[in-house]
C-alpha positions, 0 to 999 in steps of 0.5 A: 670868304665871299658869300652869295648872300642872305637867303631869299626864302620868299622868292619861290623858284622858277616853274621850269625847274619843276618841268625839268624834273617832270621830264627827267622822270618821264625819260626814266619811264616813270609816271611823271604825272604823279609828281604834280597830282593834287597840287593844282598845277599842270606841266603846261602852266609851269612853262610860262616864262615868269611862272614861279612856285613856292618853296613848299610846292617845290619841296613836295615835288622834289620829295616825290621825285626822290621817292620815285627814283629810289636808289638810282640817283636823282641828283646827277640825272637831273643835273645832266639834263640841265643846260646852262641856258635853262637859267635864263639871263643868269645862264646867259651872263655866265656863258658870255662872261670874260673869265671863269671868275666873272662867270662864277661871281655872276652865278653866286650873286644871282643864285637867289633868282633861281635857288633862293634856299641855297648859298654859295661861299667862296673860300681859298685854301692854298692854291685851291678854290672851294665853292661851299654849298649850304642850304638856308632851309630845311630840305628834308629827304630832298636835301641830298638830291638838291645838293648833288644836283647843284654840285654836279650841275656846276661841273656840267656848267663849267664844261659848257663854259670851257669845253672841258673841266679843269685838271684837279676839279673834284666834288666833296660831299658830306655823309656816306657814299650812295649805292649808285656811286659807280654810276655817279662817278661815270656820269660826272667824269670827275672825282666825287669824294664822300665823308668830307667836311663840306659839300663843295666843288674844289678846283685850282684857283688858276682855272678862274682865269680861263676865258669862256669860249662864248665870251662876249662883252655886249651879250654879257652887259645885256644879260647883266642888266636883265639880271639886275632888274630881276635882282632888284625885283626879288631882293628888295622889300619894295611893294611889287615883291609883296604881290609876287609873294602873295601870288606864289602863296595862292598858287598852292591853295585850293578853294576857298582861298585864304582871307587877307588876314590869313595871308598876312599871318602867313607872310608875317606882316600885319593886314594893314601893312599887306594892304598898304603894299598892295595899294602902292602897287595899284593892286588889291588882295581881291584882284590877286585872289581873282587872278588865281581863281581865273587860273584855276577855273581855266584849268578845270574847264579844260577838262571836259568831264568837269561840269560847269557847276562842279567847277563853280563849287570847286572854286568855292562858289555856292551859286553857278550864276555868281561863278558865271558872272565872275568868269565873264568879268575875268575873261569876257566870256561865259564859262560855257562860251569859253569852253566852246571856243577851245 
């Protein structure tokens, strides 16, 4: 058995996946704005290329999405809207790989860059290959949505790689069939079996030798280099990872932001260790707090109904003058001038 590796629980997930969920709900005629209500983040902010969100925020929006869609089935709808290029260099590497096996190996190796709470185990049973999907985190009511989206997404990815799914491809799911089973089968186009012993994609091993239609060794080499760079950033325990873990945690926190001691406890390290990691990266905890305050200030100032004093108090400042001084240090302009420039 080959596994995609240990869990990456602290890495967070790319914000673009939350944007996709937002757009899927909007396309169904639902109130997508309620997905992010009260979470301190907007759809536009999540479009930033390097923006990631914490697991807690991702799980919250997933649970909200499931509640909004109900028995219509969210997983396969989400997967249908997901193009392989949405996965950035990971998707590009899969598209340009020399064989389906290479594409699969790449997807499994770098899965943690996109879904740090999932692991894929590759097993062989006779002439069949099994891609068994398992979660390393408790996903609650969002579990079925996540598993279905992942498995159906893999089917659609294979279609994009090879133009058509191989003969004998099927999805195995634990648990009973959902109320939307007929729609699911129609949309996916391959057999979906329930009450099975695994959540898995099953297909003939011979399909792994197929050559993706966009195979390109030069593009694959470039994409792999980008993936490896990101892989090293998130998979190791180097100092930069600590800063990104803190940034991700702060993004979920309204004012007042947690103290260094509170953050250290949340990340299961000592305050001294946290400070040392940041110092070796040329950072301080106050800098990371200010980054988040500035981001929140920009978002609040963009809403004309918020007075500058209200923004200051929301961010934890008891004095408007102190907030104005801090904002000018961050942006080079006062809050009033910043708002007038927009």
